[in-house]
C-alpha positions in Angstrom: 0.0 0.2 0.1 1.0 3.5 -0.5 2.3 5.1 2.4 0.5 8.9 3.1 4.0 10.4 2.9 3.8 9.7 -0.4 1.3 12.0 -1.6 2.4 15.5 -1.8 -1.1 16.7 -3.0 -4.2 14.8 -2.1 -6.7 15.1 -5.4 -10.0 14.5 -6.3 -10.7 10.8 -7.8 -13.8 11.4 -9.5 -13.7 12.8 -13.1 -17.2 13.7 -12.8 -17.3 17.7 -14.3 -19.5 20.1 -12.4 -21.9 22.0 -13.9 -22.5 25.3 -12.8 -26.1 25.9 -13.4 -26.1 23.3 -10.3 -25.7 23.9 -6.4 -22.5 22.9 -4.9 -22.8 20.8 -2.1 -19.6 20.5 -0.2 -20.3 17.2 1.7 -18.3 16.2 5.5 -17.8 12.8 6.8 -15.3 11.0 8.5 -14.6 8.2 6.6 -15.2 6.3 3.1 -19.0 5.1 2.6 -17.1 1.6 1.3 -17.3 -1.0 1.5 -21.4 -1.3 2.1 -20.7 -3.4 5.0 -22.3 -1.0 7.4 -25.5 0.5 8.1 -23.8 4.1 8.2 -21.9 3.1 5.4 -25.3 2.2 3.1 -26.9 5.1 4.0 -24.3 7.6 3.4 -23.2 6.0 0.1 -27.2 6.0 -1.1 -27.8 9.3 -0.6 -24.2 10.5 -1.7 -25.5 9.3 -4.8 -28.6 10.4 -5.5 -27.0 13.5 -4.1 -24.6 13.5 -7.0 -26.8 13.2 -9.6 -28.5 16.6 -8.6 -26.3 18.5 -7.3 -22.3 19.3 -7.6 -21.1 17.6 -5.2 -17.7 17.9 -3.1 -17.1 14.8 -0.5 -14.0 15.6 2.2 -13.7 12.0 3.6 -10.9 10.9 5.6 -8.4 7.9 4.3 -5.6 6.5 5.2 -4.2 5.1 2.0 -4.2 6.2 -1.5 -5.3 2.7 -3.0 -8.4 2.4 -0.6 -10.4 0.7 -3.0 -13.1 2.8 -2.1 -12.3 5.9 -3.9 -12.2 4.5 -7.1 -15.4 2.7 -6.3 -17.5 6.0 -5.0 -16.4 7.7 -8.1 -17.4 5.1 -10.6 -21.3 6.0 -9.1 -20.5 9.6 -9.7 -19.4 10.5 -6.2 -16.6 13.1 -6.4 -14.4 12.2 -3.4 -12.0 14.8 -1.7 -9.8 12.6 0.5 -8.1 14.0 3.7 -5.1 11.6 4.5 -4.9 10.9 7.8 -2.3 8.8 9.6 -3.3 5.6 11.5 -4.6 5.7 14.9 -2.4 5.3 17.6 -2.9 4.5 21.4 -0.7 7.3 22.2 -2.4 9.9 20.0 -5.6 8.6 21.4 -5.5 8.8 24.9 -4.3 12.6 24.0 -7.6 13.2 22.1 -9.6 11.6 25.1 -7.9 13.5 27.7 -8.1 16.8 25.6 -11.9 16.2 25.0 -12.5 16.1 29.2 -10.5 19.2 29.5 -12.8 21.0 27.2 -16.1 19.6 27.7 -16.4 18.3 24.6 -17.6 14.5 23.4 -15.1 12.3 22.1 -17.2 8.9 21.3 -18.7 9.9 17.8 -17.7 13.5 17.7 -14.2 14.2 18.8 -12.6 11.1 18.1 -13.1 12.6 14.4 -11.5 15.7 14.6 -8.2 15.2 12.5 -5.7 18.0 11.5 -5.7 16.2 7.8 -9.2 16.8 7.7 -9.3 20.9 9.2 -6.9 21.5 6.1 -8.7 19.8 3.2 -11.9 21.8 4.3 -9.9 24.7 4.2 -8.9 24.1 0.8 -12.0 23.3 -0.4 -13.7 26.6 1.1 -10.7 28.9 -0.3 -11.3 27.1 -3.9 -15.2 27.7 -3.6 -17.4 28.4 -1.4 -20.4 26.0 -1.5 -23.8 27.0 -1.5 -24.2 24.4 1.4 -21.9 22.2 3.9 -23.9 18.9 4.3 -22.4 17.1 7.5 -22.7 13.3 7.2 -23.5 12.4 11.0 -23.1 14.5 14.3 -19.2 14.6 14.4 -18.3 16.8 11.4 -20.3 19.6 13.8 -16.7 20.4 15.4 -15.8 21.7 12.1 -18.8 24.4 12.0 -16.4 27.5 12.9 -14.7 27.3 9.0 -17.9 27.9 7.6 -19.7 30.1 10.0 -22.0 32.0 7.0 -22.5 28.7 5.1 -26.0 26.8 5.6 -25.7 23.6 7.1 -27.7 20.5 6.2 -26.8 17.4 8.6 -27.8 14.4 8.5 -28.7 12.5 11.7 -28.0 8.4 11.4 -28.7 8.3 15.2 -29.5 10.4 18.3 -26.1 10.0 19.8 -26.8 10.9 22.7 -29.4 8.0 23.3 -26.9 5.3 21.5 -24.1 6.4 24.0 -26.6 6.1 27.4 -27.9 2.7 26.0 -24.4 1.1 25.6 -23.4 2.8 29.0 -26.0 0.8 30.8 -24.6 -2.9 29.8 -21.1 -1.1 30.8 -19.5 -1.4 34.1 -17.8 1.3 36.6 -16.2 3.4 35.3 -16.7 2.7 31.6 -20.6 3.1 32.6 -19.9 7.1 34.4 -17.7 8.0 31.0 -20.3 6.9 28.6 -23.2 8.4 30.7 -21.0 12.2 30.5 -20.3 11.1 26.9 -24.0 11.1 26.3 -24.7 14.5 27.9 -21.9 16.3 26.1 -23.3 14.4 23.2 -27.1 16.0 23.5 -25.2 19.2 24.1 -23.7 19.2 20.6 -27.2 17.9 19.2 -28.5 20.8 20.6 -26.2 23.4 19.3 -27.1 21.8 15.7 -30.8 21.5 15.8 -30.0 25.5 16.5 -27.7 25.9 13.9 -28.8 23.5 10.8 -31.1 25.0 8.3 -32.4 21.1 7.8 -32.2 18.3 9.7 -32.5 15.1 8.4 -33.5 12.3 10.6 -34.1 8.1 9.9 -37.3 7.5 12.2 -40.6 9.9 13.5 -39.2 9.0 17.4 -36.0 10.6 16.3 -37.8 13.5 14.1 -39.8 14.6 17.3 -36.2 14.3 19.5 -34.5 17.1 17.5 -37.5 19.2 16.9 -37.5 19.1 20.7 -34.4 20.5 20.6 -35.3 23.5 18.7 -34.8 22.1 15.1 -36.1 24.3 13.0 -37.0 22.2 9.6 -36.6 18.6 10.6 -37.3 16.1 7.7 -38.0 12.9 7.6 -35.6 10.5 5.9 -35.8 7.1 6.4 -33.2 4.3 6.1 -34.0 2.5 2.7 -33.1 -0.8 0.9 -31.7 -1.4 -2.8 -34.7 -3.9 -3.4 -33.6 -5.0 -6.9 -30.6 -6.5 -5.2 -32.6 -8.8 -3.1 -36.1 -9.8 -5.3 -34.2 -13.2 -6.7 -35.1 -14.6 -2.9 -38.3 -16.3 -2.6 -40.7 -15.6 0.0 -40.2 -18.1 2.8 -38.0 -20.7 2.5 -35.7 -23.9 4.0 -38.5 -24.6 6.5 -37.2 -28.1 6.7 -35.0 -27.0 9.1 -35.1 -23.7 11.3 -32.1 -21.9 10.2 -32.1 -18.8 12.2 -30.0 -15.8 10.9 -28.4 -13.1 13.0 -26.4 -10.4 11.0 -24.4 -7.5 12.3 -21.0 -5.8 12.4 -19.8 -8.1 15.3 -17.1 -5.3 16.5 -19.6 -3.2 17.7 -20.8 -4.3 21.3 -24.1 -3.9 20.9 -24.2 -6.4 17.8 -21.8 -8.5 19.9 -23.9 -8.8 23.2 -27.0 -9.8 20.7 -25.1 -12.1 19.2 -24.2 -14.1 22.7 -27.6 -13.5 23.5 -28.8 -15.3 21.0 -26.3 -18.1 21.4 -26.3 -18.5 24.7 -29.3 -17.5 26.3 -32.1 -18.2 23.5 -30.6 -21.2 21.4 -30.8 -23.7 24.3 -34.4 -23.2 24.6 -35.3 -23.1 20.9 -33.0 -26.5 20.8 -35.1 -27.9 23.7 -38.0 -27.6 21.2 -36.8 -28.1 17.9 -33.5 -29.9 18.4 -32.7 -29.9 14.4 -32.5 -25.6 14.8 -29.5 -23.7 14.0 -28.3 -20.1 14.3 -25.7 -18.4 11.9 -23.9 -15.5 13.3 -22.8 -13.7 10.0 -20.8 -10.4 10.2 -17.0 -8.5 10.1 -14.3 -8.6 12.7 -16.1 -10.4 15.4 -13.5 -10.5 18.8 -12.9 -13.7 20.6 -16.3 -13.8 22.6 -18.2 -14.0 19.7 -16.1 -16.5 17.7 -16.4 -18.7 20.9 -19.9 -19.1 20.1 -18.9 -21.3 17.6 -18.4 -24.4 19.8 -22.1 -24.2 21.6 -24.4 -26.5 19.8 -25.7 -25.8 16.5 -24.6 -22.5 16.4 -22.3 -21.2 13.3 -19.8 -17.9 13.2 -19.4 -16.6 9.7 -16.8 -13.4 9.9 -16.2 -11.8 7.0 -18.0 -12.8 4.5 -17.7 -12.1 0.7 -21.3 -12.1 0.2 -24.1 -12.2 2.7 -27.0 -13.3 -0.2 -25.9 -16.8 0.8 -26.7 -16.8 4.3 -29.8 -15.1 3.5 -30.8 -17.7 1.4 -30.0 -20.2 3.5 -32.4 -19.3 6.8 -35.7 -19.3 6.9 -36.1 -16.2 10.1 -33.9 -13.2 10.7 -33.6 -12.6 14.7 -33.1 -9.0 15.3 -32.7 -9.3 19.2 -31.0 -5.8 20.2 -31.7 -4.0 23.4 -29.5 -0.7 22.2 -28.5 1.1 19.5 -30.0 3.9 17.5 -31.4 4.6 14.0 -33.0 2.1 12.1 -32.2 -1.3 11.1 -31.4 -1.8 7.7 -31.1 -5.5 8.4 -34.8 -5.5 8.9 -35.3 -3.7 5.8 -32.7 -6.4 4.0 -34.7 -9.3 5.5 -38.1 -7.5 4.2 -36.9 -7.2 0.5 -35.6 -10.5 0.3 -38.6 -12.2 2.0 -37.3 -13.3 5.0 -39.4 -13.7 8.1 -38.3 -11.5 11.1 -38.4 -11.9 14.7 -37.4 -8.3 16.4 -37.3 -6.8 19.8 -39.1 -3.3 20.0 -35.9 -1.5 19.8 -35.0 -3.6 16.8 -37.5 -2.3 14.6 -37.9 1.2 15.8 -37.9 3.6 12.9 -39.9 1.1 10.7 -44.2 1.4 9.8 -43.6 -2.2 10.3 -46.7 -3.7 12.7 -45.9 -6.6 14.9 -48.9 -9.4 13.7 -48.8 -8.1 9.9 -45.0 -7.8 8.7 -42.9 -9.5 11.8 -43.0 -10.6 15.4 -41.7 -8.3 18.2 -40.8 -9.6 20.9 -39.1 -8.2 24.2 -35.9 -10.1 25.5 -37.3 -12.4 27.9 -40.1 -13.7 25.7 -37.8 -13.8 22.2 -37.2 -17.3 22.6 -41.0 -17.9 22.5 -41.3 -15.5 19.7 -38.6 -17.3 17.2 -40.7 -20.5 18.0 -43.9 -19.4 17.2 -42.2 -18.3 13.9 -40.5 -21.8 13.5 -44.1 -23.3 13.9 -46.3 -21.4 12.0 -44.9 -21.4 8.3 -47.5 -20.4 6.4 -48.2 -16.7 8.5 -44.2 -16.8 8.1 -44.8 -16.3 4.5 -47.6 -13.7 4.8 -45.3 -11.9 6.8 -42.8 -12.3 5.0 -44.8 -11.3 1.7 -46.3 -8.2 3.7 -43.1 -7.3 4.4 -41.6 -6.9 0.9 -43.9 -5.4 -0.6 -43.5 -2.4 2.7 -39.9 -2.2 1.3 -40.8 -1.6 -2.2 -43.6 0.6 -1.9 -41.9 2.6 1.2 -38.3 2.1 1.8 -36.7 1.4 -2.0 -33.2 4.0 -2.1 -34.9 5.6 -4.9 -38.1 6.9 -3.1 -35.5 7.5 -0.1 -33.1 9.4 -2.4 -35.7 11.6 -3.6 -36.5 13.1 -0.4 -32.5 14.0 1.0 -32.4 15.8 -2.1 -35.8 17.4 -1.3 -34.6 18.2 1.4 -31.2 19.5 0.3 -32.7 21.4 -2.2 -35.0 23.5 0.3 -31.8 24.6 1.9 -30.5 26.0 -0.6 -33.4 28.3 -1.5 
């Protein structure tokens, strides 16, 4: 790989030509939305692709190596990236960032962690080259750069209520980590309030989060939900593999709430499932599992599949999707993907937050203490599961396809330009 020191003048990787008659949008995001293996990357990619078709878009993104495959991939999709080349993180430097954040009373997680000198330098250069009509903040953390463009209107896409996300994770940790995260949640709440006051338009992914930011003083809070590429999942049949119950748990396994949910499924839920259906199996699929998650593969009828090249194989093998989350925020793209793929879903109430789906119509919703019973009910009712899956696919196609979501995002940005 090419080292950062070998790149004296970072340049745009896209060959798209700006149009003078289109408004200019400067996007700031902490990392490339590539590969499409996390919910955040998927949302950012599809929305930026839609914006790039309607506006002159420059995307300033943190990048560690010049030959990052995301650069040409985004360029091929019409997304013009201006990379901010920065060194890989090291524990000593990050400890210093944590300390400075504590002194300045600013959050580190999901905020100052991404406030890097290379990002500031690249943003300044882009502002000097051309003053944009809009600065578009992808997530909360680019608010740290607001002082660089105080008079330019801001649009922000808030993938989560970040303060709530930190608070939920804090409840799962022990002292002193939980105390630290509760304080981070408080500081994130303050930043969310600042952004609500500063932004011309805020985009949120659910009604609940829209209401949250309106109560913080947001002047124009628009609902732009998460979506799914329905065409990519249309090849899968409605309802499948009913001979052997196969439960799919899918998620980024390096993320603590997802790892804990995987452990809950394997250690707490599966023994209760196997007592009734000894032939059932659990597929845990996701990126970068830690040793605790990898160890789950030694449990009866539990398989862990890490960093797979194609999750579609596991959608095809499975008969049910399980979403047993009790923390996190935003909306679950994995549920929308399951709907689009015609796969029945059993979720906790937290797991399906923000999606306009209903228990007993599109999926089963069960609290954690009744989650195994919810799965068994779905396993024992294959015809009903198929009916739910049919309604789920129809809901995804009619409401959550990325083509419609992209139009909503473009309308939100266009309103800020006027």
